[in-house]
N, C-alpha and C positions, 0 to 999 in steps of 0.2 A: 619280356613274350614271348610266347610260343606261338608256333603256326598249325594251325588243325590239319591233319592231312589226310584224304580219304586210306582207311585201310588197305582197298586192295591196290588203290595204285601208289602207294604206300610200299609194298609186295613185291612190282612188278620184275620180275628177273631173278627173282632171287624163291620165293615159291609161289607165284602168280607166273600165267601165261596170258597175254594178250586174249581181249576178247573178242575182236576181229580180225586174221590171220590174211594177209594178202600182200602185194607187193606193187607197186603200182612204179613205170618206169618216169614218165614226165610227168610234171606238175600238173597238167590238166586233169589228166586220170586220177590222183592222188586225191582231189579233190570231188571229185565226180564220185569214186568209191566213197568217200567219208557223208556223201551227200544221200548216197544210197543206204550204204548200212542204219544211220540215223533215222530217214523213212519206214525202212524194213521194222528196225526196231519198237518206233513207236505208233508202227499198225499194227504189230504183235501186242504190246502192250495192250491195248486196247481189246484185241480180237481174242487174245486169249485170258483174259480178267475174269478168273472165278473157277480156273484149270489150274492153280497152284504150281504157275507157270515162275521157275526160280532162276533162270538164264537163259542168255538168248548170245550165240555163239554165230560168228560168219565168216566160212571160208571162201577162198576163191582160188581159182589156178586159172590156165590160160581159157577154157572155154570152158567154165560152170561154175556157177554160184553157190554155194552149200550153206543152209542153214539149220543149225542144230539147237533143240530145243529141249533143256532140261525142263520135267515135270513130274511133280509129285502125283499125277492124275491122268497117266497116256491113253486109259483108254476114254477118256472125256476127248482129248486131242486128234487121236485116230479113229474114232467112231467106229461104226460098225463093218465090219470088213472092209475099212481102209477106208471110206465115205469120205469123213471128217478132212482125211490127210489131205487126199486126191485135190477137195477143196479149197484146202488154203494154200496148198501149192499153187496150183491157178490162180488165185488171187493174189499171193506173193510175187507170182509173175509178173501178172500186169501190175503191180505197185512198181515194181523193179522199173520196168520200162518204161511207168508214166517216172519217175524221179529222173532217168538218164537213160538215154538213146544209146547210149555205149554201154549200158548194165550188165545187157546177154548179148553175147553172140545172135543172128538170128538162127530161128529154127529150136534155140535150146531153151528150157524151163530152170527154175528154181529146184534143187535137191534138195529134199526136206528130211533131218534125221529125226528123232524121237528120242532122247534118252530119260530113263527113271532113275529119281530119285528115290534111292533105298530108305533114309531116314529123313521124311519132312522136317522133323524137330531138331536135325541136325543145319538147319539149312536158314539161312537169315530170311529171306527174301520170302520163303513159304510161311515162315512163323507171319513176320511181317502182316500176310495178308489173313493168317488167322484171326490175328487181332484186329483188323480193319474189320473183319465179317462181325467179329464180335460188335466192336463199338455201332457197324450195321444196324444190326440185329437189337440195338436200344437195352445190349446189357450195360451194367455198371462198369465204369473202366477201371475201378478198381479192382475189382475181382476179377476181370479180366486178365490185367496186370498178374496179380498171385497168380491164377489156374496157370496159365502161357506159361510165367517163368519156372514153376514144379514144372510143369508138366516137360520143359526143357531139358531144365537139370539133371532130370530123371537119367537121361539115356547115357550111357556109360562113357562114350564119349566127349561128351559137354564137360568142359572146367570149369567154365565161366558165362553168364546171358545177361547181357543187360538192356536195358527197353526204357525207351522215351517218348513219351506222347505230347506234343502241345496243341492248343488249341480251345477251342471252348467246352469243357471238358465238362459232362453233365448239363451244357443245354447253360451255364454261368453266360453270363452279361461280359466279362472280361476274361479275355483269354490268359492261361497260362499253363504253366509246367511242370508232368509230372513223372519221375523216373525210379525204376526199382532195379535193383541189381543184385544177382547171387555170386558166388565164386569171384575167381580175378580176372582181366580183359589187360593182358600186357601190350597195349597199342604201340610200344617205342620199340618191341622185341621184331626183329626181322623174321627171325622163323616163326614167329608163332602166328599158328593156323586161324585167323580171324575172318569170320563173315561176317558182311556187313551189307544194310540193307534199308530202304526206306519206302515208305507206302503211304499212303492217302486212305482216308474214312473218309467218306463222301455224305453229311447230314443235311438235313433239313437247316439248319441254324450255320451250317457253318462248314471248313474242311478239319481234320480233324489229324496232324503229322505224325507218324512214327518213324521211331528209327532204332534198328535193331541190332543188338552186338553181342555173336556169339565166339567162344573162342573152343575152339578144337585142340588145343595141346599143339605141340612145337612137332616139326615136320625137319628129319633129318635127312631124307631121301627124298627122292619122285617117288609118289603117288601114283600106283596105275592108273593107267585111263580108264573109265566108266565106259561098262558096255554096251553098245546099243541097241535097243529093240531090234527083232528081224522083222515083226510085222511090216514096219513102214520100209523097210525093201522092197518086198512083195507088192506094196502100196504103189513106189515110185520107177520099178526096173519093168 
């Protein structure tokens, strides 16, 4: 019998870093920080639905809480002259303070960074949302699967892609699972850069679950950190 391990967790400390980066001295702060992080992620996943957000990272220092959002459509998150980003930062500060009294020092706000995803087709979360969008527009699920796989595998960096969807496909009474794959997905190779994401498509007759695996080749050295957009710096400075 094998154990199915999350492709991200499987590679932590090898080619992946933690999505929350902070240090809590005592157990009480550790518990509160975990609670605040989870509250922020849930809030952002609802608030930013439709903006092709792929990743939410949280960093803490002694006197600030920084949230880094990776998105394929930074213009939607930032807004005209940064007004959406300013509003989002204020909302995040309120959410963090409500979740825990000690989440932020008095007088401090949440810092916000927006990172642009240069190639959306190589990001599993963005691809999963593209599929969800297609299914919610009532497109035939087989056509959505085929078109998405062709679009993803056409990118030079991608060496393999696998998509699985399950639920009441096509409005059928009985739920079932459909899967499509192209290229290779070496799940047990630690240095294999495999991006994984799951998403949900909300349809009148039920929810359809979507899972996406994208293999982007092997990693033999540290990748360069993504460049953050300068617009957001001026929005919160």
